[in-house]
C-alpha positions as MATLAB code, in Angstrom:
seq = 'MTLKQIANMAGVSISTVSRILNSPDNSFATKEVRDRVWMCAREIGYVPDQNARELKLGKRTSRKSSPPSISCILGRTRQLEDDPFFAQMSRAIEQQALELGYAVRHSYSLFDIETDTLLDQIESSHTDGAIILGRFSNDSMSFLEKHYKNLVYVGRNVISASCDQVICDGYEATQIAMMHLIANGHKRIGYIGETLNEVRYEAYCDILRKYGLECSDQWVSNCPQNGPGGYQGAEELLAKASPLPTAVFCATDIAAIAALRRFTEAKIKVPEQLSIISMDNIELSGYVSPMLTTVGMPIVEMGNWAVQLLIDRLNKRHELPAKVLLPNKLIVRESVANRN';
ca = [
      76.296   99.746   87.128;
      74.967   98.958   90.700;
      76.749   97.464   93.525;
      74.751   94.337   93.230;
      76.477   93.691   90.081;
      79.641   94.033   91.883;
      78.598   92.176   94.239;
      77.515   89.405   91.709;
      80.683   89.593   89.712;
      83.154   89.092   92.760;
      81.212   86.377   94.724;
      80.222   88.807   98.148;
      77.240   90.315   99.634;
      76.227   93.790   98.332;
      76.638   95.263  102.309;
      80.357   93.793  101.940;
      80.857   95.815   98.834;
      79.719   98.988   99.978;
      81.364   98.770  102.979;
      84.904   98.396  101.224;
      84.079  101.013   98.649;
      83.475  103.485  101.717;
      85.903  101.799  104.035;
      88.122  105.237  105.256;
      91.186  103.441  105.754;
      90.850  100.830  103.460;
      90.812   97.728  106.366;
      87.195   96.311  105.765;
      87.211   92.384  104.645;
      90.154   90.338  103.626;
      93.517   92.091  100.733;
      91.721   89.341   98.336;
      87.957   90.376   99.031;
      88.946   94.014   98.309;
      90.932   93.230   95.396;
      88.378   91.349   93.710;
      85.665   94.112   94.397;
      87.810   96.983   93.703;
      88.972   94.874   89.831;
      85.128   94.694   89.515;
      84.133   97.851   90.073;
      86.666   99.309   88.140;
      85.985   96.492   85.208;
      82.129   98.204   84.904;
      83.237  101.586   85.832;
      81.313  101.871   88.464;
      80.420  105.103   90.443;
      78.200  106.340   93.374;
      74.900  107.598   91.909;
      75.118  110.932   92.430;
      71.714  112.234   91.629;
      70.049  109.536   94.231;
      72.739  111.368   96.430;
      71.521  114.774   95.670;
      67.868  113.920   95.603;
      68.393  112.694   99.056;
      69.282  116.138  100.007;
      66.346  117.939   98.267;
      68.595  119.137   95.304;
      67.595  118.850   91.507;
      70.153  117.494   89.073;
      70.851  116.730   85.347;
      73.906  114.745   84.326;
      75.386  113.134   81.258;
      74.914  109.165   81.651;
      77.957  108.524   81.294;
      80.568  108.973   84.728;
      83.448  111.121   83.979;
      86.361  109.025   83.824;
      89.904  108.775   84.980;
      93.162  106.528   84.054;
      95.743  105.323   86.850;
      99.284  104.697   85.120;
     102.570  103.288   86.813;
     105.803  104.793   85.889;
     108.492  102.945   87.700;
     106.997   99.640   87.679;
     105.052   97.020   85.792;
     102.235   95.840   88.111;
     100.905   96.983   91.710;
     102.225   94.032   93.292;
     105.549   95.153   93.098;
     105.197   97.940   94.858;
     102.954   98.133   97.522;
     103.764  101.883   98.294;
     102.016  102.576   95.110;
      99.534   99.696   95.408;
      98.018  101.602   98.103;
      98.151  105.345   96.754;
      96.187  103.343   93.809;
      93.491  102.326   95.899;
      93.232  105.576   97.652;
      93.151  107.507   94.396;
      90.233  105.229   92.923;
      88.111  105.457   96.811;
      88.458  109.118   96.296;
      88.356  109.507   93.081;
      84.620  107.449   92.930;
      83.753  109.533   96.570;
      83.840  112.431   94.154;
      81.738  110.810   90.819;
      84.537  109.538   89.200;
      85.590  106.337   87.672;
      88.989  105.059   87.582;
      88.485  102.870   83.850;
      91.780  102.124   82.988;
      94.984  101.188   84.560;
      98.368  100.256   83.219;
     102.223  100.509   83.033;
     104.179  102.913   80.522;
     106.400   99.563   80.375;
     103.558   98.264   78.176;
     102.879  101.106   76.313;
     104.113   99.678   72.976;
     101.757   96.638   72.630;
      98.807   97.268   70.198;
      96.652   96.079   72.645;
      96.854   98.200   74.761;
      97.059  101.114   72.407;
      93.761  100.089   71.387;
      92.407  100.480   74.690;
      94.119  103.794   75.590;
      91.970  105.349   72.566;
      88.851  103.484   73.317;
      88.820  104.074   76.720;
      87.734  108.012   76.168;
      89.264  108.846   79.726;
      89.146  112.561   80.963;
      92.672  112.633   82.485;
      95.653  110.438   84.049;
      97.255  110.424   86.954;
     101.384  109.270   86.895;
     102.312  107.177   90.432;
     105.975  107.479   89.924;
     108.906  108.593   87.876;
     109.058  108.079   83.947;
     111.058  109.005   80.862;
     111.069  111.732   78.748;
     110.090  109.144   75.967;
     107.034  108.345   78.373;
     105.889  111.915   78.552;
     105.827  112.295   74.515;
     103.287  109.548   74.898;
     101.602  110.739   77.529;
     101.251  114.554   76.082;
      99.856  112.657   73.064;
      97.295  110.978   74.671;
      96.383  112.769   77.437;
      95.415  116.700   77.699;
      95.310  116.323   81.713;
      98.002  114.923   84.070;
      98.914  114.854   87.491;
     101.866  113.248   88.432;
     102.628  111.468   92.115;
     105.870  110.247   93.329;
     108.856  111.248   95.548;
     110.634  113.371   93.743;
     109.768  116.037   92.225;
     110.563  116.054   87.615;
     110.997  118.286   85.028;
     107.873  118.574   83.525;
     104.804  120.897   82.605;
     102.027  119.182   84.877;
     100.598  119.088   88.171;
     102.567  117.623   91.062;
     101.788  116.214   93.997;
     105.277  115.316   95.823;
     106.690  113.934   99.430;
     110.718  114.612   98.948;
     112.556  111.502   99.177;
     115.782  114.063   99.711;
     114.330  114.960  102.688;
     112.818  111.855  103.617;
     116.531  109.873  103.666;
     117.896  113.109  105.884;
     114.994  112.398  108.675;
     116.066  108.368  108.345;
     120.056  109.281  108.451;
     119.761  111.935  111.115;
     117.823  109.160  113.407;
     120.696  106.770  112.699;
     123.285  109.578  113.459;
     121.739  110.478  116.417;
     121.548  107.165  117.612;
     125.576  106.711  117.446;
     125.565  105.278  114.184;
     129.357  106.039  112.003;
     129.000  102.907  109.715;
     126.048  103.426  107.650;
     125.435  101.698  104.386;
     122.901  102.223  101.657;
     120.514   99.421   99.376;
     118.353  101.148   96.524;
     119.519  102.682   93.024;
     122.298  105.270   93.059;
     121.853  106.515   89.149;
     119.797  109.931   89.344;
     118.107  109.042   92.592;
     117.911  111.780   95.655;
     117.719  109.086   98.178;
     121.182  108.277   97.106;
     121.980  111.926   96.832;
     120.834  112.836  100.189;
     122.725  109.598  101.685;
     126.152  110.886  100.178;
     125.636  114.579  101.406;
     124.390  113.815  105.149;
     127.661  111.174  105.335;
     129.895  114.612  104.199;
     128.109  116.949  106.272;
     129.330  114.878  109.338;
     132.089  113.840  108.113;
     131.526  109.640  108.290;
     132.841  107.299  106.112;
     131.533  106.818  102.570;
     132.489  103.576  101.180;
     131.621  101.978   98.261;
     132.238   98.429   99.993;
     128.788   99.774  102.130;
     126.559  100.943   99.106;
     124.825   98.057   96.916;
     123.296   99.644   93.720;
     120.567   97.619   93.289;
     116.363   97.897   92.241;
     114.157   99.420   95.124;
     111.652   96.494   95.268;
     111.668   93.087   97.238;
     114.012   91.126   94.618;
     116.454   94.090   94.839;
     116.638   94.791   99.130;
     116.888   90.851   99.505;
     120.014   91.657   96.521;
     121.275   94.336   97.658;
     121.773   92.822  101.591;
     123.327   89.661   99.820;
     125.883   92.176   97.822;
     126.628   93.840  101.218;
     127.297   90.645  103.019;
     129.861   89.243   99.945;
     131.895   92.696  100.251;
     131.663   94.739  102.785;
     134.260   93.987  106.078;
     133.615   95.126  108.434;
     129.394   95.060  108.392;
     128.267   98.743  108.707;
     126.248   99.024  111.825;
     123.506  100.813  109.885;
     121.275  100.313  106.796;
     119.683  102.990  104.810;
     117.003  101.428  102.508;
     115.730  103.212   99.819;
     112.049  101.597  100.021;
     110.276   99.778  103.012;
     109.788   96.582  100.837;
     113.575   96.582   99.852;
     114.149   96.828  103.701;
     111.986   94.318  104.520;
     113.510   91.889  101.775;
     116.982   92.963  102.985;
     115.804   91.967  106.768;
     114.756   88.521  105.594;
     118.105   88.264  103.986;
     120.413   89.520  107.239;
     118.088   87.216  109.334;
     119.153   84.240  107.035;
     122.847   85.319  107.482;
     122.322   85.294  111.186;
     122.666   89.023  111.627;
     120.745   90.156  114.683;
     118.361   93.429  113.733;
     119.017   95.772  115.314;
     121.543   93.897  117.346;
     124.160   93.803  114.765;
     122.692   95.853  112.796;
     120.184   98.563  112.448;
     117.917   98.945  109.649;
     115.949  102.238  108.297;
     114.155  102.867  105.442;
     110.891  105.246  104.030;
     107.328  104.880  102.987;
     105.759  103.400  106.099;
     103.491  100.568  103.823;
     101.298   98.596  105.990;
     103.617   95.770  105.892;
     106.334   97.555  107.920;
     104.437   97.614  110.716;
     103.982   94.061  110.896;
     107.893   92.404  110.466;
     109.989   91.385  113.063;
     111.538   93.869  114.268;
     108.962   96.258  113.433;
     110.422   98.561  110.688;
     111.485  101.854  111.608;
     110.996  103.767  108.745;
     110.230  107.720  107.312;
     106.409  107.732  107.158;
     104.906  109.565  103.606;
     101.151  110.089  103.622;
     100.184  107.674  100.952;
      96.503  108.356  101.222;
      96.687  112.208  101.199;
      98.912  111.686   98.390;
      96.283  110.089   96.491;
      93.777  112.214   97.462;
      95.782  115.258   96.739;
      96.389  114.054   93.246;
      92.857  113.644   92.156;
      91.665  116.587   93.720;
      94.139  118.533   91.461;
      93.289  116.422   88.241;
      89.304  117.258   88.821;
      90.368  121.155   89.552;
      92.315  120.707   86.128;
      89.331  119.237   84.533;
      86.754  122.062   86.049;
      89.314  124.730   84.597;
      89.768  125.682   88.146;
      93.848  126.783   87.725;
      95.926  126.781   84.823;
      99.480  127.146   85.736;
     101.451  123.437   86.796;
     100.565  123.346   90.099;
     102.979  121.350   92.800;
     101.390  120.196   96.363;
     104.569  119.050   98.847;
     103.585  116.770  101.728;
     105.797  116.470  104.603;
     107.375  113.468  106.148;
     107.333  111.630  109.361;
     109.870  109.515  111.088;
     107.895  106.277  112.582;
     110.410  105.042  115.160;
     109.444  101.050  115.891;
     111.873   98.314  116.637;
     114.575   97.916  113.583;
     117.233  100.948  114.865;
     119.199  100.244  117.852;
     121.251  103.371  120.028;
     124.868  102.733  120.281;
     125.570  105.725  122.734;
];
């Protein structure tokens, strides 16, 4: 399992493979090349030669021939391409695991757990533990506990499960976003995202009530928190909101970017006529026009902490379920206008 094998499989040079796998910000080469290299590395279960590293440092070591491995499981989406937030986090997890001598051998979605092929793959993969990206149902928890002794959940909401958790609080992030809109003079504020059992919607409603602002159904669109959902949510607001809100909070950046496209198609000027704010701070949020104001979450750090917690549990460094809470940060760009 060498860099040369990955280079041959991916059709790139060995130096390109090395620089992609060791890039601290996942920025070397194009996304297509990065994805191809990481897919090949995952396929062969590549990890760095720790023996060689330690011999360079003058250490003697003895390791089992097969490196330890973990799984990365999608809880809220069928594939990483549907959710850039968790796609970035998954890459951070792979890179951190690689650095610590672990291979991410198997990745799949909980939407696919009923298929016989997937069950066979899970049984044969013999991974040491799993990291779950995003919320999941109680039925899924039973499945996970049956197949994995060691689990870490990472996401925007605390869940009622007795496993380690890495959280960047979605309720708090929504509060930060709403307070920014209110500070900029917005009183008619809309919402695009899920509403059922969703802390972001709860925070949206709580802030409106706290400041005595109108909470109208005509300004709320209950829709999936992905690209198609954001586009659909903007379409719904255009159809039913009269007047339109002066600002909209979107539950994710990718939903906000899609909503921005629909509003632009409808000749609504952002932010002059309608301000948009969201949360996550995915890479794309800084490249749309206008650039998206968002509440940033430390995506790489969330992935790194998830790997560290899982490895600590595998090595029996802690027994009680641990919760790591990471901070949000407002990223002010161009998509919110000041109406004061």
